[in-house]
C-alpha positions in Angstrom: -0.2 -0.2 0.3 1.6 3.4 -1.2 1.7 6.1 1.2 -1.1 8.2 -0.8 -3.6 5.3 -0.1 -6.1 6.0 2.5 -6.5 3.0 5.1 -9.6 0.8 5.2 -12.6 1.3 7.6 -14.7 -1.5 8.6 -18.2 -0.7 9.1 -20.1 -3.1 11.4 -23.9 -3.3 11.4 -25.3 -3.3 15.1 -26.2 -6.5 14.9 -22.3 -7.7 14.3 -21.8 -5.3 17.3 -24.0 -7.3 19.3 -22.4 -10.9 18.5 -19.2 -9.5 19.4 -20.2 -8.4 22.9 -22.0 -11.8 23.5 -18.9 -13.7 22.8 -17.0 -11.8 24.7 -19.3 -12.0 27.8 -19.7 -15.8 27.2 -16.2 -16.6 27.3 -15.6 -14.5 30.5 -18.8 -16.2 31.9 -17.2 -19.8 30.8 -13.4 -19.0 32.3 -15.6 -18.3 36.0 -17.6 -21.3 35.8 -14.5 -23.5 34.9 -12.6 -22.1 38.0 -15.7 -22.4 40.3 -16.1 -26.3 39.4 -12.2 -26.7 39.8 -12.6 -25.6 43.4 -16.2 -26.7 44.5 -16.4 -30.0 45.8 -20.2 -29.8 44.4 -18.7 -29.6 41.2 -18.3 -32.6 38.7 -14.9 -31.4 38.1 -13.5 -30.9 41.6 -13.2 -34.6 41.5 -9.9 -34.4 38.9 -8.6 -30.9 41.0 -5.3 -31.3 42.1 -6.1 -29.4 44.9 -8.4 -32.2 46.0 -6.0 -34.5 48.3 -4.5 -31.2 50.0 -8.3 -30.3 50.8 -9.1 -33.7 52.1 -5.8 -33.6 54.2 -7.2 -30.7 55.9 -10.8 -32.3 56.4 -9.5 -35.2 57.9 -7.3 -33.5 60.5 -10.3 -31.0 61.7 -12.8 -33.8 61.5 -15.4 -33.1 64.1 -16.3 -35.6 67.0 -19.6 -36.8 67.5 -21.6 -35.8 70.6 -22.8 -38.2 73.0 -26.1 -39.0 72.4 -25.6 -39.6 68.8 -26.2 -42.8 66.9 -23.8 -41.6 64.3 -20.0 -41.7 64.1 -17.6 -44.1 65.0 -17.7 -46.0 68.1 -13.6 -46.1 68.3 -13.6 -42.4 69.1 -11.9 -42.2 72.6 -12.6 -38.0 72.9 -15.7 -36.4 73.9 -16.5 -33.3 74.2 -19.0 -32.6 76.8 -19.7 -28.9 76.7 -20.9 -29.1 73.1 -24.7 -30.2 73.6 -25.5 -28.3 70.6 -24.3 -31.1 68.4 -26.4 -34.0 69.4 -27.3 -35.4 66.1 -31.0 -36.3 65.5 -32.3 -40.0 66.9 -32.2 -43.0 64.7 -34.4 -45.7 64.9 -32.7 -49.1 66.7 -32.6 -52.2 64.5 -31.2 -55.3 65.2 -28.7 -55.2 62.7 -27.3 -52.2 64.3 -26.0 -54.9 67.1 -23.6 -56.7 64.1 -20.5 -54.7 65.6 -21.2 -54.6 69.2 -18.4 -56.8 70.8 -19.6 -57.0 74.4 -23.4 -57.2 73.3 -25.2 -60.6 74.5 -28.6 -60.6 74.2 -29.9 -63.7 76.9 -28.6 -61.7 79.9 -31.5 -60.4 81.8 -31.5 -59.0 84.9 -35.1 -58.7 86.8 -34.9 -56.6 89.7 -37.7 -57.6 92.5 -39.1 -54.6 94.4 -42.2 -53.9 96.1 -44.5 -52.6 93.6 -47.4 -51.9 95.6 -46.2 -50.5 99.1 -44.5 -46.9 98.4 -44.2 -44.6 101.4 -45.7 -41.3 101.2 -43.6 -38.3 101.8 -44.7 -34.9 102.0 -42.0 -33.5 99.9 -40.8 -33.8 96.7 -38.8 -36.9 96.1 -34.9 -36.4 96.7 -31.7 -38.4 95.7 -29.3 -39.7 98.2 -26.8 -38.4 98.6 -27.3 -34.9 97.6 -24.8 -33.4 95.1 -24.2 -29.4 96.3 -26.2 -28.4 93.1 -29.3 -30.5 93.4 -32.5 -29.3 94.5 -33.9 -29.7 98.2 -36.7 -28.7 98.6 -39.2 -29.0 101.9 -42.9 -28.0 102.2 -43.9 -26.3 105.9 -47.2 -28.3 107.0 -48.5 -24.3 107.6 -48.6 -24.1 103.9 -52.0 -23.3 102.4 -53.8 -22.6 99.0 -55.9 -19.3 98.4 -58.5 -20.0 96.0 -62.0 -18.4 95.6 -65.5 -20.4 94.0 -68.5 -18.7 92.8 -71.6 -20.6 91.1 -74.2 -18.8 88.9 -77.1 -20.7 88.8 -78.7 -18.6 86.1 -76.0 -19.3 83.7 -75.0 -22.5 85.2 -71.3 -21.4 85.2 -68.8 -22.3 88.1 -66.0 -19.9 88.8 -62.7 -20.9 89.7 -60.3 -18.2 90.9 -56.6 -19.5 91.8 -55.3 -16.7 93.9 -52.2 -17.4 95.7 -50.0 -19.7 98.1 -50.0 -18.6 101.6 -47.2 -19.4 104.4 -45.2 -21.1 101.2 -41.7 -21.9 102.7 -39.1 -23.5 101.0 -34.9 -24.6 101.4 -33.3 -24.4 98.1 -29.9 -24.0 97.0 -31.2 -21.2 94.6 -34.1 -19.9 97.3 -36.9 -20.0 94.8 -39.3 -22.9 92.8 -41.1 -23.1 90.2 -44.7 -23.7 91.1 -48.1 -23.9 89.3 -51.2 -25.6 90.3 -53.5 -27.9 88.5 -57.7 -28.0 88.7 -59.2 -31.1 88.3 -62.8 -31.6 88.6 -64.1 -34.9 89.1 -67.4 -36.2 88.5 -69.3 -39.2 90.4 -70.6 -41.7 87.5 -74.4 -42.4 88.0 -75.0 -45.7 89.2 -77.4 -47.7 91.1 -75.6 -48.4 93.8 -74.1 -46.3 96.5 -70.6 -46.3 97.4 -69.4 -44.9 101.0 -66.2 -44.2 102.6 -62.5 -44.9 101.1 -64.6 -47.2 98.3 -66.5 -44.2 97.0 -63.5 -41.8 96.9 -61.4 -43.8 94.7 -64.8 -44.4 92.3 -65.2 -41.0 92.3 -61.5 -39.9 91.3 -61.2 -42.1 88.7 -63.8 -40.1 86.6 -61.9 -36.7 85.7 -64.4 -34.5 83.9 -62.1 -31.2 83.1 -58.5 -30.3 84.0 -56.6 -27.0 83.8 -53.6 -25.3 84.9 -52.2 -22.2 85.8 -49.0 -20.5 84.5 -45.7 -21.4 86.0 -44.2 -19.0 88.0 -40.6 -18.7 87.3 -38.2 -19.0 90.4 -41.2 -17.4 92.9 -40.5 -16.9 96.3 -44.2 -15.2 96.6 -46.2 -17.5 94.3 -49.2 -15.5 93.3 -51.6 -17.1 90.5 -54.7 -14.7 90.5 -56.2 -17.0 87.2 -60.0 -17.7 86.6 -61.0 -20.6 85.4 -64.9 -21.3 84.0 -66.9 -24.6 83.7 -70.5 -24.8 82.9 -72.2 -27.2 85.5 -76.0 -27.7 85.4 -77.6 -26.5 89.0 -79.0 -30.5 89.2 -75.5 -31.8 89.0 -73.0 -29.6 91.0 -73.4 -31.5 94.1 -72.2 -34.7 92.2 -68.3 -32.8 91.7 -65.3 -32.8 93.3 -62.6 -30.0 93.0 -59.1 -31.3 93.4 -56.1 -28.4 92.9 -52.5 -30.1 92.9 -49.3 -28.0 93.7 -46.5 -29.0 91.8 -43.0 -27.9 91.3 -41.4 -27.9 87.9 -37.7 -28.6 89.0 -34.3 -27.8 86.9 -34.8 -32.0 85.9 -37.6 -30.9 84.2 -39.9 -33.2 86.5 -43.4 -32.2 87.6 -43.1 -32.9 91.2 -46.6 -32.8 93.2 -45.7 -30.8 96.5 -49.3 -31.2 98.1 -53.2 -31.1 97.4 -56.3 -29.9 98.3 -59.9 -31.8 97.8 -62.8 -29.8 97.8 -66.6 -31.6 97.6 -69.0 -29.0 95.8 -71.7 -30.7 97.8 -70.1 -29.5 100.9 -69.9 -25.9 99.6 -72.8 -23.4 100.8 -73.7 -21.2 97.1 -74.6 -18.0 97.7 -76.2 -16.1 94.7 -73.2 -14.0 92.7 -70.8 -14.0 95.7 -67.4 -15.4 95.8 -66.6 -18.0 98.3 -63.0 -17.6 99.3 -60.9 -21.1 101.0 -57.9 -20.9 102.5 -57.3 -24.7 102.9 -53.7 -26.4 104.2 -52.2 -28.2 101.9 -52.5 -32.0 102.3 -49.8 -34.8 101.4 -50.2 -35.8 98.0 -52.5 -38.8 97.4 -50.8 -41.1 94.6 -53.1 -42.1 92.1 -53.3 -45.4 90.4 -52.2 -44.4 87.0 -50.8 -47.8 86.0 -47.2 -49.0 85.8 -44.4 -49.5 83.2 -41.6 -52.5 82.8 -38.3 -50.8 81.8 -34.9 -52.2 80.4 -31.7 -50.5 81.0 -28.7 -51.7 79.6 -25.2 -50.4 78.9 -22.2 -51.2 76.7 -19.1 -49.7 77.7 -16.8 -50.6 74.7 -18.9 -48.7 72.3 -20.4 -46.6 74.7 -24.4 -47.2 73.9 -27.0 -47.0 76.1 -30.0 -48.6 75.3 -33.6 -48.4 76.7 -36.1 -50.8 76.3 -40.0 -50.2 76.8 -41.2 -53.7 77.7 -44.9 -53.3 78.5 -47.4 -51.6 80.6 -49.9 -52.8 83.3 -53.1 -51.4 84.4 -53.0 -48.0 82.6 -55.7 -45.3 83.5 -58.9 -45.3 81.5 -58.9 -42.4 79.2 -61.6 -43.6 76.8 -64.3 -44.4 79.4 -66.7 -45.2 76.3 -64.5 -48.1 75.2 -63.2 -48.5 78.7 -59.4 -48.6 77.0 -56.3 -46.3 76.9 -54.6 -46.1 73.3 -51.4 -45.6 74.6 -47.8 -44.6 73.5 -45.0 -43.7 75.0 -42.2 -40.1 74.7 -38.9 -40.7 75.8 -36.4 -37.7 76.1 -32.9 -38.1 77.2 -32.1 -35.5 79.3 -28.8 -33.4 80.1 -28.8 -31.0 82.8 -32.4 -30.1 82.4 -32.4 -30.2 78.4 -33.6 -32.6 76.2 -31.4 -33.9 74.1 -33.0 -36.5 72.5 -36.3 -37.5 71.4 -38.3 -40.5 70.5 -41.4 -42.3 70.7 -42.8 -45.6 70.5 -45.4 -47.0 68.4 -49.5 -46.4 69.3 -51.1 -49.5 71.2 -54.8 -49.4 70.7 -57.7 -50.2 73.2 -55.6 -51.5 75.5 -54.7 -50.9 79.2 -51.9 -53.4 79.6 -50.0 -53.0 76.6 -47.1 -55.2 75.6 -44.3 -52.8 73.4 -41.0 -54.3 73.2 -39.3 -51.6 71.8 -35.7 -50.4 72.1 -34.1 -47.1 71.6 -30.1 -46.7 71.6 -27.9 -43.5 72.4 -24.5 -42.7 72.6 -23.4 -42.0 76.0 -19.7 -41.6 77.2 -19.1 -43.4 80.8 -18.2 -40.7 82.7 -21.4 -39.1 81.6 -23.8 -41.6 83.1 -24.6 -40.2 86.4 -25.7 -36.9 84.6 -28.0 -37.8 81.8 -31.4 -39.3 82.7 -34.7 -40.4 81.0 -37.7 -38.3 81.1 -40.7 -41.0 79.8 -44.5 -39.8 79.6 -47.4 -42.3 78.8 -49.5 -40.5 76.1 -53.3 -41.3 75.4 -54.5 -40.1 71.9 -58.2 -40.3 71.0 -58.4 -40.9 67.4 -62.1 -40.7 67.5 -62.5 -37.3 67.3 -62.6 -35.0 64.6 -59.4 -33.7 65.5 -56.8 -36.4 67.3 -56.2 -34.8 70.5 -53.7 -36.2 73.5 -53.6 -36.2 77.3 -51.2 -37.6 79.8 -51.6 -40.6 81.2 -48.1 -40.3 83.9 -44.8 -39.9 83.7 -41.5 -41.5 85.2 -38.0 -40.8 85.6 -34.8 -42.6 85.5 -31.9 -41.4 86.2 -29.3 -41.1 89.6 -31.0 -38.5 91.1 -34.6 -40.1 91.1 -36.6 -42.2 93.2 -35.1 -45.2 94.9 -36.5 -47.6 92.3 -35.0 -45.8 89.6 -31.6 -45.2 91.7 -31.6 -48.7 92.3 -31.9 -49.7 88.7 -29.7 -47.2 87.2 -26.7 -48.6 89.6 -27.4 -52.0 88.9 -26.9 -51.4 85.5 -23.7 -49.5 85.7 -22.5 -52.5 88.2 -23.8 -55.0 85.3 -22.7 -53.9 82.0 -23.9 -56.0 78.6 -26.7 -57.2 80.7 -30.2 -55.6 80.3 -31.1 -54.8 83.7 -35.4 -54.7 83.9 -37.7 -53.0 86.6 -41.3 -51.8 87.0 -42.0 -48.0 87.5 -45.3 -46.5 88.8 -46.7 -43.7 86.9 -46.6 -40.5 88.7 -49.1 -37.4 87.9 
C-alpha cells in the first residue's frame, strides 16, 4: 500500500457489534464457571482438581467428633466434648442389625429387679436423691402452707368460676432460694350408678372419673407465688353436688420433673353457695395421694466398649382408663434423653390401641460416654391419643423418670445397670402425675 492510499475502515452493522459483545461475555462467564467448578466439591470437575488431595487432608485433620447421644459416627472415637451439647444428632431408630458390631453385646443376659410394687412410702416433700450433690435441689414444704382460692356459682347461667389466688405461708429451703410452682385444677364427677358407694371406695370410684382439667401458668423462680387466674366451667345446677374439686400444687424443677408438692380436695356438695358471691377458701395443703395411673416395665443396658445406652419399653400394666366409652386407653410413650434439664434426644413408641396393659418391646439406643452416666437421665411420658374425635387429641396418662437423682427404684436400677454392663436390667416403675 502506497503512502497516498487511504486506510481501510470497516463499518459493522449493529447486529455484528452485539454478536461480538455476546461472544466476549460468554467467554468470561465460561472461564468463571471453570474456576468455580475446579475449587468447589459440589461440581464434578472438583474430582479431577489437583487441589483435591490437599483439601481432604485438611478435612481429616479438622473432622468433628460426634457428640454423645448420637447414633451416628465411629464407636472407636475415645474423645468427646461434653460442653458442645448443641452437636447432638437426631435419634435414629434402633434395628437388630445395628448390634452386629457390638463386641460386648449379649442379648440373653437379663436381670429382673424384684421390688415391692404396691407399698410405697408417702413423703410430704418431693423425692430426693441420696446422697445429694451441692447442686441438687432440696425443697421442703412446711405444714402451715395453704392454698388460697375462690369459688362462685352462677345458677342462672349454670357456670362455676374458679379463681386461683396464691400460696400462703409457703416456705422452702433450696440452693437458689426459689422454686417454679404451678397449680393443676381438676374437676371429678361422680358417675351415675344404681349402687351407693361409701367411704374410701366411694372416693376412689369418683376420682377415677376426671371431667375437666386446667393449669395455671408456671411462675419461674418465685418465692411468693401469686397466680390470680380464673377458670370457668359450665355445670348444671342439679349436677353440681356430684362434683369434687381437686387442686394439685406442683413444682417444675431443674430436672424438668413435674413434682406434686401438695393437694387440696373440696367436695362441691359441701359448699354453701350464695348467688353472685365468691366463697373464699384458705385450705392447708395435704400430702399428695398417689393415683393409680398404672406401671411400666423398663429395661436398661449399657455397653462400655461401644458406649451405647439402650432403653427398652417392655410393657405396661393397669394404665388409667382414658376412654370411658370403650373402657380402654390408646397409649404410646414419649422418651426424652435429658442432660442438665434439657432434652437432648426425643423419640416415641408406636401406639397400642384399646389396651390398658399393652406390650411394646421397643428399644431405643443412645451414644453416652461412661463418665456422663451420672448426669444424663430419661423422662418418659405415657400419652393417650383419642383418634375417634374429629381432630385427634392427646392427654397425659402419667410420667416416670430414670436416673441417679430420682426415687429409690430408679436409682437402684441405674446403679444395677452400671455395675452389670452388657446385661439388661428390667424393673417396674409406677407412673406419676
